[in-house]
N, C-alpha and C positions, 0 to 999 in steps of 0.2 A: 418534402425534401429531407434527406438524411445527411447528417454530417459525417465526415470521415473521423475515424478514431486512431489515436496513436496508442499502440499497445506494446508493453514490455512483458517478457516472460522470464522467470528465473526459478531456481530451486534453492531455498535457504532453510536453515534450522529454526524451528519455532522455539521461542524462549518465554519464560514466565517472569513477569515483573517482580522484583524482590521487595517492593514497597507494599503499602496498604492495598488490599484487594487482590484478586486473582486474575490480573490482566495478562493475556497472551499476545505476543507480537511476533512479527517476522520483519527483520531489517532488510531493506532493499540493498542489493549490490550498488556500489557507488556509481558505476556506469549507468545503471538504470535510473538512479536518483538524478544524475545529471540530465538525462533525457527528460524526465518528468519536470525538473526545474525549468529547463529551456521552454518546453511547450506551455507550462503553466504561466510563465512570464509573458510569453507571446500572446496567450489567450487573454490575459488580464492587463495588457498594455504596460507591462513591466512593474505593475503594482503588486505588493504582497497582500494576501488575504489574511483573515484573522488567524493569529498565531502561526502564520506561514503554512497552514494546512492546505491540502489540495484534494478537491472532490474527485473521486474516481469510481469506476465500476471494477470490482475485484472478483476473481473466480479461482476457486480451488476445487478440483474435481468437477462434480456436476453442480456445485453450489455457487450461485452468482448473487452478489449483493452490492448495494450502493454504500459507500463509506468515504472516509477521508484518510489520507496519509498525513502523518505528523512529522515535522522536522526533528532530526536527531543530530544536534550539533556535535556531540561527542564523536560520532562516526561519520559526520558529513554526509548524511543520507536521510532517508525517511523510514518511519516504522509504520507497518500495517497492523492495526488492531484486529484480532480474531475473536469475534463474539462467540458466545457459548453455542448458539444454534449452528454456526459453521463448524466449530470444533466437534460437536456431537455428530453432525451429518457426515463429516469426512474422517472421523476417528483420529483427530489430531491430539497428540500429547506433547508435553514439553520435550525439547531436545530431539525431536524427530524432523527429518527433512520434509519440506512442504513445497510442492510445485505450484507456483502462483502466476496468474495472468492479471495484469492491471491495465485498464484502458481509460482514456480520457479523450474528450473531443479535441480535434485539432483546431487551431485558430482559423 
């Protein structure tokens, strides 16, 4: 039996974290973040997970990977971390637009 997935797609600019380490992120648009929050709460019975993170399947170009979205209270959204293997495979550099697909199982 396969579960249905809720998917959001968007294009946003990749940015480099200014603190320690060279972490790259994409911030989800607030409407996409609202959808993710709704389905995450429904799936978890209204309970928050550790640090408010949400497990998802992400896709950029042909690269698909399992990851987590992390809440960004400043922007009232989530951020998607882009690991080095994804950045290299898809030629992602800071300040470039990135087309992203994020999926999660529906409740």
